[in-house]
C-alpha positions in Angstrom: 148.2 -29.4 39.8 150.5 -32.1 38.5 151.8 -31.8 34.9 151.1 -34.4 32.3 154.0 -36.6 31.4 154.9 -34.7 28.2 154.9 -31.4 29.9 156.8 -32.7 32.9 159.7 -33.5 30.5 159.6 -30.1 28.9 159.3 -28.3 32.2 162.2 -30.3 33.6 164.4 -28.9 30.9 163.4 -25.3 31.6 165.4 -23.0 33.9 163.1 -22.2 36.7 165.7 -20.2 38.7 164.9 -16.9 36.9 162.0 -14.7 38.0 161.1 -13.7 34.4 160.8 -15.6 31.1 162.2 -13.4 28.4 161.4 -14.5 24.8 162.7 -12.7 21.8 160.0 -12.8 19.2 160.1 -12.2 15.4 157.1 -10.4 14.0 154.6 -12.6 12.2 154.5 -12.5 8.4 152.7 -9.3 7.2 153.9 -7.2 10.2 156.9 -4.9 10.2 159.4 -7.7 11.0 160.9 -5.8 14.0 162.3 -8.0 16.7 160.9 -7.5 20.1 161.8 -8.7 23.6 158.8 -9.6 25.7 158.4 -11.1 29.1 156.4 -14.3 29.0 155.3 -15.3 32.4 153.8 -18.8 32.4 151.5 -19.0 35.4 149.8 -22.2 36.4 147.7 -22.8 39.5 149.3 -25.4 41.6 147.2 -25.6 44.8 143.9 -27.4 44.4 141.4 -28.9 46.8 142.1 -32.5 47.8 139.0 -33.6 45.9 140.3 -32.3 42.7 143.7 -33.7 43.4 142.2 -37.1 43.8 140.5 -36.6 40.4 143.5 -35.2 38.6 142.7 -36.9 35.4 139.7 -34.5 34.9 140.9 -31.2 33.4 140.6 -28.1 35.6 138.4 -25.2 34.8 138.9 -21.5 35.4 136.8 -21.2 38.5 139.3 -20.8 41.3 140.4 -17.4 42.6 144.1 -16.7 42.5 144.3 -16.7 46.3 143.7 -20.4 46.3 146.8 -21.2 44.2 150.5 -20.5 44.0 151.8 -19.3 40.7 154.5 -21.2 38.9 156.9 -19.0 37.0 158.6 -21.0 34.2 161.6 -19.5 32.5 161.8 -20.6 28.9 165.1 -18.8 28.1 165.9 -16.0 25.7 165.8 -17.0 22.1 164.2 -16.2 18.8 160.7 -17.6 18.2 159.3 -17.0 14.8 155.5 -16.7 14.7 153.7 -17.5 11.5 150.0 -17.3 10.8 148.4 -19.5 8.2 144.9 -20.6 7.1 143.2 -23.8 6.1 144.5 -27.1 4.8 147.1 -25.4 2.6 148.6 -23.6 5.5 148.5 -26.8 7.6 150.5 -28.7 5.0 153.2 -26.1 5.0 153.4 -25.6 8.7 156.6 -26.2 10.6 157.7 -26.2 14.3 155.1 -26.2 17.0 151.7 -26.0 15.3 148.5 -24.8 16.7 145.3 -25.5 14.7 142.4 -23.2 15.7 138.7 -23.8 15.4 136.6 -21.6 17.7 133.1 -22.2 16.2 133.0 -24.9 17.2 135.1 -28.1 16.8 137.9 -27.5 19.3 135.6 -25.8 21.7 133.5 -29.0 21.7 136.7 -31.0 22.3 137.5 -28.8 25.3 134.1 -29.1 26.9 134.1 -32.9 26.2 137.4 -33.3 28.0 136.4 -31.1 30.9 133.2 -33.2 31.1 135.2 -36.4 31.7 135.8 -37.7 28.2 139.0 -39.8 28.0 140.0 -38.4 24.7 138.7 -37.1 21.3 139.4 -38.8 18.0 139.4 -36.6 14.9 138.5 -38.0 11.5 137.9 -36.5 8.1 134.6 -38.0 7.0 131.3 -39.1 8.5 131.9 -42.6 7.1 135.2 -42.8 9.0 133.5 -41.5 12.1 130.8 -44.2 11.9 133.4 -47.0 11.2 135.6 -45.9 14.1 132.7 -45.7 16.5 131.6 -49.2 15.5 135.0 -50.6 16.7 135.4 -48.3 19.7 133.8 -49.3 23.0 131.9 -46.4 24.6 132.3 -44.1 21.6 130.1 -41.1 21.0 130.0 -39.4 17.6 129.9 -35.7 17.1 129.6 -34.6 13.5 128.5 -31.9 11.1 128.8 -31.3 7.3 128.9 -27.7 6.1 127.9 -26.6 9.6 124.7 -28.6 9.5 123.6 -31.7 11.4 124.2 -35.1 9.9 121.2 -37.4 9.6 121.3 -40.2 12.2 123.9 -38.4 14.4 122.2 -36.4 17.2 125.3 -34.4 18.3 126.1 -31.7 15.8 129.4 -30.1 16.8 127.7 -28.2 19.6 129.3 -27.4 23.0 125.8 -26.8 24.4 124.8 -30.4 23.6 128.1 -31.9 24.7 127.7 -30.4 28.2 124.4 -32.2 28.5 125.9 -35.7 27.8 127.6 -38.0 30.3 131.0 -38.5 28.8 132.8 -39.8 31.8 135.5 -42.2 30.6 134.1 -42.2 27.1 135.7 -41.4 23.7 134.3 -38.6 21.5 134.7 -39.1 17.8 134.7 -35.8 15.9 134.2 -34.9 12.3 133.9 -31.3 11.2 134.2 -29.4 8.0 137.2 -27.3 9.1 138.9 -28.2 12.3 139.3 -32.0 12.0 140.3 -31.6 8.3 143.0 -29.1 9.1 144.3 -31.0 12.1 144.6 -34.2 9.9 146.7 -32.2 7.4 148.9 -30.4 9.8 152.7 -31.1 9.9 154.9 -30.1 12.8 157.1 -31.1 15.7 154.2 -30.7 18.1 150.5 -30.2 17.2 147.9 -28.6 19.4 144.2 -28.1 18.8 143.0 -24.8 20.2 140.1 -22.4 20.7 139.5 -19.4 22.9 138.5 -21.5 25.9 142.0 -23.0 26.2 144.0 -20.1 24.8 146.4 -19.3 27.7 147.0 -22.9 28.5 147.9 -23.5 24.8 150.4 -20.7 24.8 152.0 -22.1 28.0 152.3 -25.6 26.5 153.9 -24.1 23.4 156.5 -22.1 25.3 157.3 -25.0 27.5 158.6 -26.7 24.4 161.0 -23.9 23.8 160.2 -23.7 20.1 162.1 -21.9 17.4 158.9 -21.5 15.4 155.2 -21.5 16.2 152.7 -21.7 13.4 149.1 -20.5 14.2 146.6 -21.9 11.7 143.0 -20.6 11.4 141.2 -23.7 10.3 138.8 -21.6 8.3 138.8 -18.0 7.0 136.4 -17.0 9.7 136.8 -13.9 11.9 136.8 -15.8 15.2 139.6 -18.1 14.1 141.7 -15.1 13.0 140.9 -13.3 16.2 142.0 -16.3 18.2 145.3 -16.5 16.2 146.0 -12.8 16.9 145.1 -13.4 20.6 147.5 -16.3 20.9 150.2 -14.4 19.1 149.9 -11.5 21.5 150.0 -13.9 24.5 153.2 -15.5 23.1 154.7 -12.0 22.9 153.8 -11.4 26.6 151.2 -8.8 25.7 147.8 -8.2 27.1 145.5 -8.3 24.0 142.0 -6.7 23.8 140.0 -9.8 22.9 136.7 -7.9 22.6 138.3 -5.6 20.0 139.6 -8.7 18.1 136.1 -10.2 18.1 134.4 -7.2 16.7 134.5 -8.5 13.1 132.7 -11.6 14.2 130.1 -9.8 16.2 129.3 -7.5 13.3 129.0 -10.4 10.8 125.8 -11.9 9.3 127.1 -15.3 10.5 127.0 -14.1 14.1 123.5 -12.7 13.7 122.3 -16.0 12.2 123.8 -18.0 15.1 122.3 -15.6 17.7 118.9 -16.0 16.2 118.7 -19.6 17.2 117.4 -20.5 13.8 120.6 -22.3 12.6 119.9 -26.1 12.7 122.3 -27.8 15.1 123.7 -24.5 16.3 122.0 -23.2 19.5 122.7 -19.6 20.3 124.2 -20.6 23.6 127.1 -22.1 21.7 128.4 -18.6 21.1 128.8 -17.7 24.7 130.4 -21.0 25.5 132.8 -20.7 22.6 133.9 -17.1 23.3 134.5 -17.6 27.1 138.3 -17.2 26.8 140.6 -19.2 29.1 137.7 -21.1 30.7 139.9 -24.2 31.0 143.5 -24.6 32.1 144.6 -27.5 29.9 146.1 -27.6 26.4 145.0 -30.2 23.8 147.9 -32.0 22.1 147.1 -33.9 18.9 149.0 -37.0 17.9 148.5 -39.1 14.7 147.2 -42.7 15.1 146.2 -45.2 12.5 142.9 -44.0 11.1 142.5 -40.9 13.3 144.1 -38.1 15.2 144.1 -38.4 19.0 143.3 -35.3 21.0 143.8 -35.3 24.8 144.1 -32.9 27.7 147.5 -31.9 29.0 147.7 -29.7 32.1 
């Protein structure tokens, strides 16, 4: 699969001669501050069917067996990478280095499904009024919005990956407003910013390491167990470890919030959103975010 322009530049600067990618990590704040050496093998499926190659703009999904692809091993060099975890807008405003903003339920899961479904890009805004105004001046725009995890009157799509999958988004622009994810992304400071959720976890780690960062800040957009679980999962992957995601997700599955979502009685939150949101590494693209006048632009980068 061809790399997007930005990742081609980062990849061109990496030493691909080595068989392993050794990354010396600093423990995140709150850990024991021991330095560890870990092998980070960044693997990306290269071989695709001709039909997908002809439609390279559409992001790939995790549905090809390994036998159908050759693995690319990218050596990112041996260096210190400081991993910091933060939460919410305050954490975003203090973030430095390569920044990953996490919203699992459900904003950046919606973004991923929209891009996989053919959307050209997503545009993140802070308020419903901004979403409506941006949609009014954007040809082919679709609005997806919620306030306090509830639907917004007059906007039929309420931050639901289930609903997004049912809409033809080919070539269109999705305008997103959410209570947590889009707010934190708008506040984030960093050299490179990525939106992330479990469905794009490994691809996000790969994109971060290809930038050879000195620091990675992982921001849970809200103080929710699934966002913290995703942050721990990403951190472990950055260290070259094989994390137990089911163990990390136990606090979510044992929560009243999870039971409410599973009941199907939450307006604008079909129970199927949970399965779609917790399907780790479903897609093989990262989602870089860049500031634009009046919004943040989110795209797919393979």
